[in-house]
C-alpha positions as CSV (number, residue, x, y, z in Angstrom):
1,M,-33.5,7.2,48.2
2,T,-30.7,8.7,47.4
3,Q,-30.1,10.3,44.0
4,N,-28.1,7.8,42.1
5,K,-31.6,5.5,43.0
6,E,-33.5,8.0,41.3
7,I,-31.6,9.2,38.6
8,L,-31.2,5.0,37.5
9,A,-34.9,4.5,37.6
10,H,-35.4,7.7,35.5
11,L,-33.1,6.2,33.4
12,K,-34.5,2.8,32.6
13,E,-38.2,4.3,32.2
14,H,-37.0,6.9,30.1
15,K,-34.1,5.9,28.8
16,T,-32.7,9.0,28.7
17,I,-32.4,12.5,31.3
18,D,-30.3,15.7,31.2
19,S,-29.2,18.3,33.4
20,I,-32.5,20.4,33.6
21,Q,-34.1,17.2,34.5
22,A,-32.0,16.0,37.2
23,L,-32.1,20.1,38.5
24,N,-36.3,20.2,38.4
25,E,-37.2,16.6,39.1
26,Y,-34.6,15.3,41.7
27,N,-33.3,19.0,43.1
28,C,-29.8,17.6,41.6
29,F,-27.4,19.7,40.3
30,R,-23.9,17.6,39.9
31,L,-26.0,15.6,37.2
32,G,-22.6,14.7,35.5
33,A,-21.1,13.2,39.3
34,R,-24.2,10.7,39.4
35,I,-23.4,9.7,36.3
36,Y,-20.1,8.8,37.2
37,D,-21.3,7.3,39.7
38,L,-24.3,5.0,38.3
39,K,-21.0,4.1,35.0
40,Q,-18.4,2.9,38.2
41,D,-21.5,1.0,40.1
42,G,-21.3,-0.9,36.2
43,F,-24.5,0.3,34.3
44,I,-23.5,1.2,30.5
45,I,-24.9,4.8,30.0
46,Q,-23.4,6.5,26.7
47,T,-22.7,10.5,27.0
48,R,-24.2,12.4,23.8
49,M,-23.9,16.3,23.2
50,V,-26.9,17.6,21.9
51,T,-27.0,21.3,20.9
52,N,-30.5,24.4,21.5
53,K,-32.5,24.4,18.5
54,Q,-32.9,28.3,19.8
55,N,-30.0,29.2,21.4
56,K,-27.1,27.3,19.6
57,K,-26.1,25.9,23.2
58,S,-25.1,23.1,23.3
59,F,-25.6,20.2,26.9
60,A,-25.2,16.9,27.6
61,Q,-27.6,14.2,27.7
62,Y,-26.8,11.0,28.7
63,E,-28.5,7.5,28.2
64,Y,-29.1,4.2,29.1
65,I,-28.0,0.7,27.6
66,G,-28.0,-1.5,30.5
67,H,-25.4,-3.4,33.0
68,E,-22.2,-5.2,32.6
69,S,-24.2,-8.2,33.9
70,E,-27.3,-8.1,31.1
71,P,-25.9,-9.4,27.5
72,R,-26.0,-6.0,25.2
73,Q,-28.2,-6.3,22.7
74,E,-25.7,-6.1,20.0
75,Q,-23.9,-9.2,21.5
76,L,-27.7,-10.6,21.1
77,L,-27.7,-10.9,17.5
């Protein structure tokens, strides 16, 4: 399975992923590039900057929203 497919499966199951999870679970050093690939394939993924409360460092957390071909929650209301 490719890293893109592994990360997409993770996002669909767990809804979010960050670079440490991607590195530890999928040996992925370039999560941002994989997220870019998935977005190019029509997947809607939001990026949120999170600050670690202990060391005050920020990192990106990615959240799976859906696919362009799927109706979005706000469109259903």
